[in-house]
PDB file of N, CA, C and O in Angstrom:
ATOM      1  N   MET A   1     -22.445 -20.867  -8.642  1.00  0.00           N
ATOM      2  CA  MET A   1     -23.238 -20.202  -9.642  1.00  0.00           C
ATOM      3  C   MET A   1     -24.538 -19.737  -9.027  1.00  0.00           C
ATOM      4  O   MET A   1     -25.045 -20.323  -8.071  1.00  0.00           O
ATOM      5  N   ALA A   2     -25.060 -18.678  -9.593  1.00  0.00           N
ATOM      6  CA  ALA A   2     -26.363 -18.161  -9.194  1.00  0.00           C
ATOM      7  C   ALA A   2     -27.147 -17.833 -10.449  1.00  0.00           C
ATOM      8  O   ALA A   2     -26.580 -17.397 -11.451  1.00  0.00           O
ATOM      9  N   VAL A   3     -28.444 -18.043 -10.391  1.00  0.00           N
ATOM     10  CA  VAL A   3     -29.321 -17.697 -11.512  1.00  0.00           C
ATOM     11  C   VAL A   3     -30.380 -16.745 -10.982  1.00  0.00           C
ATOM     12  O   VAL A   3     -31.109 -17.074 -10.046  1.00  0.00           O
ATOM     13  N   LYS A   4     -30.461 -15.572 -11.579  1.00  0.00           N
ATOM     14  CA  LYS A   4     -31.457 -14.578 -11.214  1.00  0.00           C
ATOM     15  C   LYS A   4     -32.473 -14.489 -12.342  1.00  0.00           C
ATOM     16  O   LYS A   4     -32.107 -14.371 -13.512  1.00  0.00           O
ATOM     17  N   CYS A   5     -33.746 -14.547 -11.986  1.00  0.00           N
ATOM     18  CA  CYS A   5     -34.822 -14.462 -12.977  1.00  0.00           C
ATOM     19  C   CYS A   5     -35.460 -13.084 -12.927  1.00  0.00           C
ATOM     20  O   CYS A   5     -35.761 -12.563 -11.853  1.00  0.00           O
ATOM     21  N   ILE A   6     -35.662 -12.506 -14.091  1.00  0.00           N
ATOM     22  CA  ILE A   6     -36.291 -11.190 -14.206  1.00  0.00           C
ATOM     23  C   ILE A   6     -37.461 -11.308 -15.168  1.00  0.00           C
ATOM     24  O   ILE A   6     -37.290 -11.704 -16.321  1.00  0.00           O
ATOM     25  N   ALA A   7     -38.648 -10.963 -14.689  1.00  0.00           N
ATOM     26  CA  ALA A   7     -39.833 -10.992 -15.542  1.00  0.00           C
ATOM     27  C   ALA A   7     -39.749  -9.861 -16.565  1.00  0.00           C
ATOM     28  O   ALA A   7     -39.475  -8.716 -16.207  1.00  0.00           O
ATOM     29  N   LYS A   8     -39.982 -10.180 -17.824  1.00  0.00           N
ATOM     30  CA  LYS A   8     -39.918  -9.165 -18.882  1.00  0.00           C
ATOM     31  C   LYS A   8     -40.937  -8.055 -18.635  1.00  0.00           C
ATOM     32  O   LYS A   8     -40.711  -6.909 -19.023  1.00  0.00           O
ATOM     33  N   SER A   9     -42.048  -8.386 -17.996  1.00  0.00           N
ATOM     34  CA  SER A   9     -43.081  -7.378 -17.719  1.00  0.00           C
ATOM     35  C   SER A   9     -42.615  -6.346 -16.691  1.00  0.00           C
ATOM     36  O   SER A   9     -43.207  -5.272 -16.589  1.00  0.00           O
ATOM     37  N   LYS A  10     -41.558  -6.659 -15.926  1.00  0.00           N
ATOM     38  CA  LYS A  10     -41.049  -5.747 -14.898  1.00  0.00           C
ATOM     39  C   LYS A  10     -39.938  -4.828 -15.411  1.00  0.00           C
ATOM     40  O   LYS A  10     -39.490  -3.934 -14.693  1.00  0.00           O
ATOM     41  N   LEU A  11     -39.497  -5.047 -16.641  1.00  0.00           N
ATOM     42  CA  LEU A  11     -38.420  -4.223 -17.189  1.00  0.00           C
ATOM     43  C   LEU A  11     -38.903  -2.803 -17.443  1.00  0.00           C
ATOM     44  O   LEU A  11     -39.993  -2.591 -17.975  1.00  0.00           O
ATOM     45  N   VAL A  12     -38.086  -1.839 -17.060  1.00  0.00           N
ATOM     46  CA  VAL A  12     -38.377  -0.437 -17.360  1.00  0.00           C
ATOM     47  C   VAL A  12     -37.921  -0.127 -18.784  1.00  0.00           C
ATOM     48  O   VAL A  12     -38.585   0.609 -19.515  1.00  0.00           O
ATOM     49  N   ALA A  13     -36.783  -0.697 -19.165  1.00  0.00           N
ATOM     50  CA  ALA A  13     -36.225  -0.492 -20.505  1.00  0.00           C
ATOM     51  C   ALA A  13     -36.812  -1.510 -21.476  1.00  0.00           C
ATOM     52  O   ALA A  13     -37.407  -2.508 -21.068  1.00  0.00           O
ATOM     53  N   GLU A  14     -36.637  -1.247 -22.736  1.00  0.00           N
ATOM     54  CA  GLU A  14     -37.025  -2.198 -23.776  1.00  0.00           C
ATOM     55  C   GLU A  14     -36.119  -3.426 -23.677  1.00  0.00           C
ATOM     56  O   GLU A  14     -34.950  -3.295 -23.316  1.00  0.00           O
ATOM     57  N   PRO A  15     -36.632  -4.606 -23.988  1.00  0.00           N
ATOM     58  CA  PRO A  15     -35.793  -5.817 -23.906  1.00  0.00           C
ATOM     59  C   PRO A  15     -34.489  -5.718 -24.707  1.00  0.00           C
ATOM     60  O   PRO A  15     -33.464  -6.242 -24.271  1.00  0.00           O
ATOM     61  N   THR A  16     -34.511  -5.061 -25.858  1.00  0.00           N
ATOM     62  CA  THR A  16     -33.272  -4.945 -26.646  1.00  0.00           C
ATOM     63  C   THR A  16     -32.246  -4.083 -25.911  1.00  0.00           C
ATOM     64  O   THR A  16     -31.049  -4.368 -25.968  1.00  0.00           O
ATOM     65  N   GLU A  17     -32.693  -3.045 -25.231  1.00  0.00           N
ATOM     66  CA  GLU A  17     -31.785  -2.193 -24.459  1.00  0.00           C
ATOM     67  C   GLU A  17     -31.225  -2.975 -23.260  1.00  0.00           C
ATOM     68  O   GLU A  17     -30.039  -2.875 -22.946  1.00  0.00           O
ATOM     69  N   PHE A  18     -32.076  -3.739 -22.607  1.00  0.00           N
ATOM     70  CA  PHE A  18     -31.661  -4.582 -21.489  1.00  0.00           C
ATOM     71  C   PHE A  18     -30.606  -5.580 -21.951  1.00  0.00           C
ATOM     72  O   PHE A  18     -29.592  -5.758 -21.276  1.00  0.00           O
ATOM     73  N   LEU A  19     -30.827  -6.230 -23.086  1.00  0.00           N
ATOM     74  CA  LEU A  19     -29.867  -7.215 -23.593  1.00  0.00           C
ATOM     75  C   LEU A  19     -28.541  -6.567 -23.971  1.00  0.00           C
ATOM     76  O   LEU A  19     -27.485  -7.178 -23.809  1.00  0.00           O
ATOM     77  N   ARG A  20     -28.586  -5.334 -24.472  1.00  0.00           N
ATOM     78  CA  ARG A  20     -27.344  -4.615 -24.789  1.00  0.00           C
ATOM     79  C   ARG A  20     -26.561  -4.351 -23.496  1.00  0.00           C
ATOM     80  O   ARG A  20     -25.340  -4.505 -23.466  1.00  0.00           O
ATOM     81  N   ASP A  21     -27.258  -3.957 -22.443  1.00  0.00           N
ATOM     82  CA  ASP A  21     -26.596  -3.741 -21.158  1.00  0.00           C
ATOM     83  C   ASP A  21     -26.009  -5.037 -20.616  1.00  0.00           C
ATOM     84  O   ASP A  21     -24.906  -5.038 -20.068  1.00  0.00           O
ATOM     85  N   ILE A  22     -26.731  -6.132 -20.764  1.00  0.00           N
ATOM     86  CA  ILE A  22     -26.245  -7.443 -20.316  1.00  0.00           C
ATOM     87  C   ILE A  22     -24.989  -7.826 -21.084  1.00  0.00           C
ATOM     88  O   ILE A  22     -24.033  -8.344 -20.507  1.00  0.00           O
ATOM     89  N   GLU A  23     -24.995  -7.572 -22.378  1.00  0.00           N
ATOM     90  CA  GLU A  23     -23.812  -7.876 -23.202  1.00  0.00           C
ATOM     91  C   GLU A  23     -22.602  -7.094 -22.698  1.00  0.00           C
ATOM     92  O   GLU A  23     -21.503  -7.641 -22.609  1.00  0.00           O
ATOM     93  N   ASN A  24     -22.798  -5.826 -22.369  1.00  0.00           N
ATOM     94  CA  ASN A  24     -21.702  -5.006 -21.847  1.00  0.00           C
ATOM     95  C   ASN A  24     -21.232  -5.525 -20.491  1.00  0.00           C
ATOM     96  O   ASN A  24     -20.028  -5.601 -20.244  1.00  0.00           O
ATOM     97  N   LEU A  25     -22.163  -5.883 -19.612  1.00  0.00           N
ATOM     98  CA  LEU A  25     -21.797  -6.392 -18.293  1.00  0.00           C
ATOM     99  C   LEU A  25     -21.029  -7.704 -18.370  1.00  0.00           C
ATOM    100  O   LEU A  25     -20.171  -7.972 -17.529  1.00  0.00           O
ATOM    101  N   SER A  26     -21.327  -8.515 -19.362  1.00  0.00           N
ATOM    102  CA  SER A  26     -20.654  -9.815 -19.467  1.00  0.00           C
ATOM    103  C   SER A  26     -19.173  -9.676 -19.821  1.00  0.00           C
ATOM    104  O   SER A  26     -18.416 -10.639 -19.689  1.00  0.00           O
ATOM    105  N   THR A  27     -18.752  -8.500 -20.265  1.00  0.00           N
ATOM    106  CA  THR A  27     -17.345  -8.280 -20.601  1.00  0.00           C
ATOM    107  C   THR A  27     -16.545  -7.735 -19.421  1.00  0.00           C
ATOM    108  O   THR A  27     -15.317  -7.676 -19.484  1.00  0.00           O
ATOM    109  N   VAL A  28     -17.225  -7.336 -18.345  1.00  0.00           N
ATOM    110  CA  VAL A  28     -16.539  -6.764 -17.187  1.00  0.00           C
ATOM    111  C   VAL A  28     -15.849  -7.874 -16.394  1.00  0.00           C
ATOM    112  O   VAL A  28     -16.465  -8.887 -16.060  1.00  0.00           O
ATOM    113  N   ASP A  29     -14.574  -7.674 -16.100  1.00  0.00           N
ATOM    114  CA  ASP A  29     -13.811  -8.630 -15.316  1.00  0.00           C
ATOM    115  C   ASP A  29     -13.086  -7.848 -14.216  1.00  0.00           C
ATOM    116  O   ASP A  29     -11.993  -7.324 -14.431  1.00  0.00           O
ATOM    117  N   HIS A  30     -13.703  -7.777 -13.047  1.00  0.00           N
ATOM    118  CA  HIS A  30     -13.150  -7.011 -11.938  1.00  0.00           C
ATOM    119  C   HIS A  30     -13.446  -7.745 -10.635  1.00  0.00           C
ATOM    120  O   HIS A  30     -14.512  -8.342 -10.485  1.00  0.00           O
ATOM    121  N   ALA A  31     -12.522  -7.703  -9.712  1.00  0.00           N
ATOM    122  CA  ALA A  31     -12.656  -8.438  -8.450  1.00  0.00           C
ATOM    123  C   ALA A  31     -13.852  -7.979  -7.617  1.00  0.00           C
ATOM    124  O   ALA A  31     -14.349  -8.741  -6.788  1.00  0.00           O
ATOM    125  N   HIS A  32     -14.318  -6.753  -7.824  1.00  0.00           N
ATOM    126  CA  HIS A  32     -15.408  -6.214  -7.015  1.00  0.00           C
ATOM    127  C   HIS A  32     -16.748  -6.230  -7.735  1.00  0.00           C
ATOM    128  O   HIS A  32     -17.720  -5.649  -7.252  1.00  0.00           O
ATOM    129  N   VAL A  33     -16.807  -6.887  -8.876  1.00  0.00           N
ATOM    130  CA  VAL A  33     -18.045  -6.962  -9.655  1.00  0.00           C
ATOM    131  C   VAL A  33     -18.376  -8.429  -9.899  1.00  0.00           C
ATOM    132  O   VAL A  33     -17.522  -9.204 -10.328  1.00  0.00           O
ATOM    133  N   VAL A  34     -19.619  -8.802  -9.624  1.00  0.00           N
ATOM    134  CA  VAL A  34     -20.057 -10.174  -9.860  1.00  0.00           C
ATOM    135  C   VAL A  34     -19.934 -10.477 -11.346  1.00  0.00           C
ATOM    136  O   VAL A  34     -20.411  -9.711 -12.184  1.00  0.00           O
ATOM    137  N   HIS A  35     -19.286 -11.605 -11.673  1.00  0.00           N
ATOM    138  CA  HIS A  35     -19.095 -11.964 -13.083  1.00  0.00           C
ATOM    139  C   HIS A  35     -20.395 -12.537 -13.661  1.00  0.00           C
ATOM    140  O   HIS A  35     -20.994 -13.452 -13.095  1.00  0.00           O
ATOM    141  N   LEU A  36     -20.808 -11.985 -14.779  1.00  0.00           N
ATOM    142  CA  LEU A  36     -22.006 -12.446 -15.488  1.00  0.00           C
ATOM    143  C   LEU A  36     -21.564 -13.352 -16.626  1.00  0.00           C
ATOM    144  O   LEU A  36     -20.848 -12.922 -17.530  1.00  0.00           O
ATOM    145  N   PHE A  37     -21.992 -14.606 -16.579  1.00  0.00           N
ATOM    146  CA  PHE A  37     -21.608 -15.563 -17.613  1.00  0.00           C
ATOM    147  C   PHE A  37     -22.495 -15.481 -18.844  1.00  0.00           C
ATOM    148  O   PHE A  37     -22.021 -15.658 -19.966  1.00  0.00           O
ATOM    149  N   GLY A  38     -23.773 -15.214 -18.642  1.00  0.00           N
ATOM    150  CA  GLY A  38     -24.664 -15.150 -19.791  1.00  0.00           C
ATOM    151  C   GLY A  38     -26.106 -14.977 -19.363  1.00  0.00           C
ATOM    152  O   GLY A  38     -26.417 -14.842 -18.180  1.00  0.00           O
ATOM    153  N   VAL A  39     -26.978 -14.986 -20.359  1.00  0.00           N
ATOM    154  CA  VAL A  39     -28.399 -14.799 -20.117  1.00  0.00           C
ATOM    155  C   VAL A  39     -29.184 -15.769 -20.997  1.00  0.00           C
ATOM    156  O   VAL A  39     -28.818 -16.028 -22.144  1.00  0.00           O
ATOM    157  N   ALA A  40     -30.256 -16.293 -20.442  1.00  0.00           N
ATOM    158  CA  ALA A  40     -31.182 -17.134 -21.204  1.00  0.00           C
ATOM    159  C   ALA A  40     -32.534 -16.424 -21.184  1.00  0.00           C
ATOM    160  O   ALA A  40     -32.840 -15.663 -20.265  1.00  0.00           O
ATOM    161  N   SER A  41     -33.330 -16.686 -22.208  1.00  0.00           N
ATOM    162  CA  SER A  41     -34.609 -15.997 -22.326  1.00  0.00           C
ATOM    163  C   SER A  41     -35.735 -16.994 -22.585  1.00  0.00           C
ATOM    164  O   SER A  41     -35.585 -17.936 -23.364  1.00  0.00           O
ATOM    165  N   THR A  42     -36.863 -16.768 -21.918  1.00  0.00           N
ATOM    166  CA  THR A  42     -38.091 -17.503 -22.207  1.00  0.00           C
ATOM    167  C   THR A  42     -39.099 -16.479 -22.722  1.00  0.00           C
ATOM    168  O   THR A  42     -38.760 -15.307 -22.885  1.00  0.00           O
ATOM    169  N   ASN A  43     -40.321 -16.906 -22.978  1.00  0.00           N
ATOM    170  CA  ASN A  43     -41.331 -15.962 -23.458  1.00  0.00           C
ATOM    171  C   ASN A  43     -41.597 -14.835 -22.467  1.00  0.00           C
ATOM    172  O   ASN A  43     -41.898 -13.710 -22.866  1.00  0.00           O
ATOM    173  N   ASP A  44     -41.486 -15.136 -21.174  1.00  0.00           N
ATOM    174  CA  ASP A  44     -41.870 -14.127 -20.191  1.00  0.00           C
ATOM    175  C   ASP A  44     -40.768 -13.689 -19.221  1.00  0.00           C
ATOM    176  O   ASP A  44     -41.020 -12.850 -18.357  1.00  0.00           O
ATOM    177  N   SER A  45     -39.559 -14.235 -19.344  1.00  0.00           N
ATOM    178  CA  SER A  45     -38.505 -13.823 -18.407  1.00  0.00           C
ATOM    179  C   SER A  45     -37.104 -13.980 -18.991  1.00  0.00           C
ATOM    180  O   SER A  45     -36.885 -14.662 -19.992  1.00  0.00           O
ATOM    181  N   PHE A  46     -36.165 -13.311 -18.314  1.00  0.00           N
ATOM    182  CA  PHE A  46     -34.737 -13.461 -18.577  1.00  0.00           C
ATOM    183  C   PHE A  46     -34.131 -14.148 -17.367  1.00  0.00           C
ATOM    184  O   PHE A  46     -34.549 -13.895 -16.237  1.00  0.00           O
ATOM    185  N   MET A  47     -33.155 -15.011 -17.589  1.00  0.00           N
ATOM    186  CA  MET A  47     -32.429 -15.658 -16.508  1.00  0.00           C
ATOM    187  C   MET A  47     -30.953 -15.316 -16.651  1.00  0.00           C
ATOM    188  O   MET A  47     -30.315 -15.677 -17.640  1.00  0.00           O
ATOM    189  N   LEU A  48     -30.418 -14.619 -15.657  1.00  0.00           N
ATOM    190  CA  LEU A  48     -29.020 -14.213 -15.668  1.00  0.00           C
ATOM    191  C   LEU A  48     -28.196 -15.256 -14.920  1.00  0.00           C
ATOM    192  O   LEU A  48     -28.520 -15.610 -13.786  1.00  0.00           O
ATOM    193  N   VAL A  49     -27.144 -15.740 -15.544  1.00  0.00           N
ATOM    194  CA  VAL A  49     -26.269 -16.735 -14.933  1.00  0.00           C
ATOM    195  C   VAL A  49     -24.991 -16.020 -14.520  1.00  0.00           C
ATOM    196  O   VAL A  49     -24.267 -15.470 -15.350  1.00  0.00           O
ATOM    197  N   MET A  50     -24.731 -16.042 -13.199  1.00  0.00           N
ATOM    198  CA  MET A  50     -23.580 -15.294 -12.695  1.00  0.00           C
ATOM    199  C   MET A  50     -22.876 -16.044 -11.581  1.00  0.00           C
ATOM    200  O   MET A  50     -23.394 -17.014 -11.027  1.00  0.00           O
ATOM    201  N   LEU A  51     -21.692 -15.572 -11.274  1.00  0.00           N
ATOM    202  CA  LEU A  51     -20.913 -16.127 -10.180  1.00  0.00           C
ATOM    203  C   LEU A  51     -21.570 -15.699  -8.875  1.00  0.00           C
ATOM    204  O   LEU A  51     -21.963 -14.541  -8.734  1.00  0.00           O
ATOM    205  N   SER A  52     -21.694 -16.601  -7.932  1.00  0.00           N
ATOM    206  CA  SER A  52     -22.331 -16.242  -6.661  1.00  0.00           C
ATOM    207  C   SER A  52     -21.365 -15.416  -5.810  1.00  0.00           C
ATOM    208  O   SER A  52     -20.147 -15.528  -5.949  1.00  0.00           O
ATOM    209  N   MET A  53     -21.920 -14.595  -4.938  1.00  0.00           N
ATOM    210  CA  MET A  53     -21.102 -13.745  -4.071  1.00  0.00           C
ATOM    211  C   MET A  53     -20.213 -14.564  -3.150  1.00  0.00           C
ATOM    212  O   MET A  53     -19.090 -14.151  -2.859  1.00  0.00           O
ATOM    213  N   SER A  54     -20.690 -15.725  -2.677  1.00  0.00           N
ATOM    214  CA  SER A  54     -19.881 -16.533  -1.757  1.00  0.00           C
ATOM    215  C   SER A  54     -18.587 -16.992  -2.425  1.00  0.00           C
ATOM    216  O   SER A  54     -17.544 -17.063  -1.776  1.00  0.00           O
ATOM    217  N   VAL A  55     -18.651 -17.300  -3.712  1.00  0.00           N
ATOM    218  CA  VAL A  55     -17.433 -17.699  -4.437  1.00  0.00           C
ATOM    219  C   VAL A  55     -16.477 -16.517  -4.532  1.00  0.00           C
ATOM    220  O   VAL A  55     -15.265 -16.675  -4.381  1.00  0.00           O
ATOM    221  N   MET A  56     -17.033 -15.320  -4.786  1.00  0.00           N
ATOM    222  CA  MET A  56     -16.182 -14.124  -4.867  1.00  0.00           C
ATOM    223  C   MET A  56     -15.504 -13.855  -3.533  1.00  0.00           C
ATOM    224  O   MET A  56     -14.317 -13.531  -3.505  1.00  0.00           O
ATOM    225  N   VAL A  57     -16.230 -13.981  -2.428  1.00  0.00           N
ATOM    226  CA  VAL A  57     -15.667 -13.745  -1.102  1.00  0.00           C
ATOM    227  C   VAL A  57     -14.590 -14.777  -0.798  1.00  0.00           C
ATOM    228  O   VAL A  57     -13.529 -14.430  -0.280  1.00  0.00           O
ATOM    229  N   ASP A  58     -14.852 -16.046  -1.116  1.00  0.00           N
ATOM    230  CA  ASP A  58     -13.855 -17.099  -0.899  1.00  0.00           C
ATOM    231  C   ASP A  58     -12.570 -16.805  -1.656  1.00  0.00           C
ATOM    232  O   ASP A  58     -11.476 -16.948  -1.110  1.00  0.00           O
ATOM    233  N   ARG A  59     -12.701 -16.394  -2.913  1.00  0.00           N
ATOM    234  CA  ARG A  59     -11.506 -16.092  -3.725  1.00  0.00           C
ATOM    235  C   ARG A  59     -10.740 -14.911  -3.151  1.00  0.00           C
ATOM    236  O   ARG A  59      -9.509 -14.920  -3.119  1.00  0.00           O
ATOM    237  N   ARG A  60     -11.472 -13.884  -2.692  1.00  0.00           N
ATOM    238  CA  ARG A  60     -10.819 -12.702  -2.121  1.00  0.00           C
ATOM    239  C   ARG A  60     -10.058 -13.080  -0.845  1.00  0.00           C
ATOM    240  O   ARG A  60      -8.931 -12.632  -0.631  1.00  0.00           O
ATOM    241  N   LEU A  61     -10.684 -13.905  -0.003  1.00  0.00           N
ATOM    242  CA  LEU A  61     -10.015 -14.338   1.226  1.00  0.00           C
ATOM    243  C   LEU A  61      -8.779 -15.191   0.921  1.00  0.00           C
ATOM    244  O   LEU A  61      -7.758 -15.070   1.598  1.00  0.00           O
ATOM    245  N   GLU A  62      -8.871 -16.048  -0.092  1.00  0.00           N
ATOM    246  CA  GLU A  62      -7.706 -16.847  -0.492  1.00  0.00           C
ATOM    247  C   GLU A  62      -6.560 -15.939  -0.909  1.00  0.00           C
ATOM    248  O   GLU A  62      -5.413 -16.174  -0.527  1.00  0.00           O
ATOM    249  N   ASN A  63      -6.857 -14.903  -1.688  1.00  0.00           N
ATOM    250  CA  ASN A  63      -5.817 -13.971  -2.137  1.00  0.00           C
ATOM    251  C   ASN A  63      -5.209 -13.213  -0.963  1.00  0.00           C
ATOM    252  O   ASN A  63      -3.996 -13.005  -0.918  1.00  0.00           O
ATOM    253  N   LEU A  64      -6.048 -12.798  -0.012  1.00  0.00           N
ATOM    254  CA  LEU A  64      -5.529 -12.105   1.167  1.00  0.00           C
ATOM    255  C   LEU A  64      -4.654 -13.032   1.996  1.00  0.00           C
ATOM    256  O   LEU A  64      -3.628 -12.612   2.531  1.00  0.00           O
ATOM    257  N   ASP A  65      -5.058 -14.292   2.103  1.00  0.00           N
ATOM    258  CA  ASP A  65      -4.284 -15.258   2.870  1.00  0.00           C
ATOM    259  C   ASP A  65      -2.933 -15.513   2.207  1.00  0.00           C
ATOM    260  O   ASP A  65      -1.913 -15.613   2.889  1.00  0.00           O
ATOM    261  N   LYS A  66      -2.927 -15.617   0.886  1.00  0.00           N
ATOM    262  CA  LYS A  66      -1.670 -15.847   0.151  1.00  0.00           C
ATOM    263  C   LYS A  66      -0.723 -14.661   0.307  1.00  0.00           C
ATOM    264  O   LYS A  66       0.495 -14.837   0.328  1.00  0.00           O
ATOM    265  N   SER A  67      -1.276 -13.461   0.415  1.00  0.00           N
ATOM    266  CA  SER A  67      -0.439 -12.263   0.520  1.00  0.00           C
ATOM    267  C   SER A  67       0.156 -12.096   1.919  1.00  0.00           C
ATOM    268  O   SER A  67       1.062 -11.286   2.117  1.00  0.00           O
ATOM    269  N   GLY A  68      -0.357 -12.867   2.894  1.00  0.00           N
ATOM    270  CA  GLY A  68       0.136 -12.748   4.260  1.00  0.00           C
ATOM    271  C   GLY A  68      -0.623 -11.722   5.079  1.00  0.00           C
ATOM    272  O   GLY A  68      -0.363 -11.567   6.272  1.00  0.00           O
ATOM    273  N   TYR A  69      -1.547 -11.027   4.463  1.00  0.00           N
ATOM    274  CA  TYR A  69      -2.303  -9.985   5.165  1.00  0.00           C
ATOM    275  C   TYR A  69      -3.117 -10.562   6.314  1.00  0.00           C
ATOM    276  O   TYR A  69      -3.138  -9.987   7.402  1.00  0.00           O
ATOM    277  N   LEU A  70      -3.783 -11.684   6.092  1.00  0.00           N
ATOM    278  CA  LEU A  70      -4.619 -12.261   7.149  1.00  0.00           C
ATOM    279  C   LEU A  70      -3.781 -12.733   8.332  1.00  0.00           C
ATOM    280  O   LEU A  70      -4.239 -12.673   9.473  1.00  0.00           O
ATOM    281  N   LYS A  71      -2.562 -13.200   8.076  1.00  0.00           N
ATOM    282  CA  LYS A  71      -1.673 -13.625   9.160  1.00  0.00           C
ATOM    283  C   LYS A  71      -1.360 -12.446  10.067  1.00  0.00           C
ATOM    284  O   LYS A  71      -1.370 -12.576  11.291  1.00  0.00           O
ATOM    285  N   VAL A  72      -1.081 -11.298   9.466  1.00  0.00           N
ATOM    286  CA  VAL A  72      -0.773 -10.092  10.244  1.00  0.00           C
ATOM    287  C   VAL A  72      -1.983  -9.685  11.083  1.00  0.00           C
ATOM    288  O   VAL A  72      -1.842  -9.320  12.250  1.00  0.00           O
ATOM    289  N   VAL A  73      -3.179  -9.751  10.478  1.00  0.00           N
ATOM    290  CA  VAL A  73      -4.398  -9.385  11.204  1.00  0.00           C
ATOM    291  C   VAL A  73      -4.632 -10.356  12.357  1.00  0.00           C
ATOM    292  O   VAL A  73      -4.971  -9.935  13.463  1.00  0.00           O
ATOM    293  N   ARG A  74      -4.454 -11.649  12.105  1.00  0.00           N
ATOM    294  CA  ARG A  74      -4.636 -12.659  13.171  1.00  0.00           C
ATOM    295  C   ARG A  74      -3.667 -12.400  14.337  1.00  0.00           C
ATOM    296  O   ARG A  74      -4.057 -12.487  15.502  1.00  0.00           O
ATOM    297  N   GLU A  75      -2.403 -12.081  14.016  1.00  0.00           N
ATOM    298  CA  GLU A  75      -1.417 -11.837  15.050  1.00  0.00           C
ATOM    299  C   GLU A  75      -1.795 -10.623  15.875  1.00  0.00           C
ATOM    300  O   GLU A  75      -1.638 -10.640  17.096  1.00  0.00           O
ATOM    301  N   LYS A  76      -2.286  -9.575  15.246  1.00  0.00           N
ATOM    302  CA  LYS A  76      -2.667  -8.359  15.969  1.00  0.00           C
ATOM    303  C   LYS A  76      -3.892  -8.592  16.838  1.00  0.00           C
ATOM    304  O   LYS A  76      -4.030  -7.977  17.896  1.00  0.00           O
ATOM    305  N   LEU A  77      -4.773  -9.469  16.404  1.00  0.00           N
ATOM    306  CA  LEU A  77      -5.993  -9.762  17.149  1.00  0.00           C
ATOM    307  C   LEU A  77      -5.812 -10.914  18.126  1.00  0.00           C
ATOM    308  O   LEU A  77      -6.727 -11.229  18.888  1.00  0.00           O
ATOM    309  N   ASP A  78      -4.656 -11.540  18.115  1.00  0.00           N
ATOM    310  CA  ASP A  78      -4.396 -12.737  18.927  1.00  0.00           C
ATOM    311  C   ASP A  78      -5.413 -13.847  18.637  1.00  0.00           C
ATOM    312  O   ASP A  78      -5.954 -14.454  19.561  1.00  0.00           O
ATOM    313  N   VAL A  79      -5.664 -14.103  17.380  1.00  0.00           N
ATOM    314  CA  VAL A  79      -6.625 -15.152  16.982  1.00  0.00           C
ATOM    315  C   VAL A  79      -5.873 -16.391  16.586  1.00  0.00           C
ATOM    316  O   VAL A  79      -6.485 -17.393  16.218  1.00  0.00           O
TER     317      VAL A  79
END
């Protein structure tokens, strides 16, 4: 997991517009997009809770390994 903090004073958009965008992003489920689990708010900041990139890379490598693709690459590289 990763938590990113964004100061409300740094937002270009209105907080309601930002939250609408966050709501839309939380519905995206794609292997190439970091999954957003949710957002928490304090008086002065938003905290986005998302899947860390290292977990995404690990999952992608596991899928490639299961498909046999990495074995072929290792054989070609003599690794």
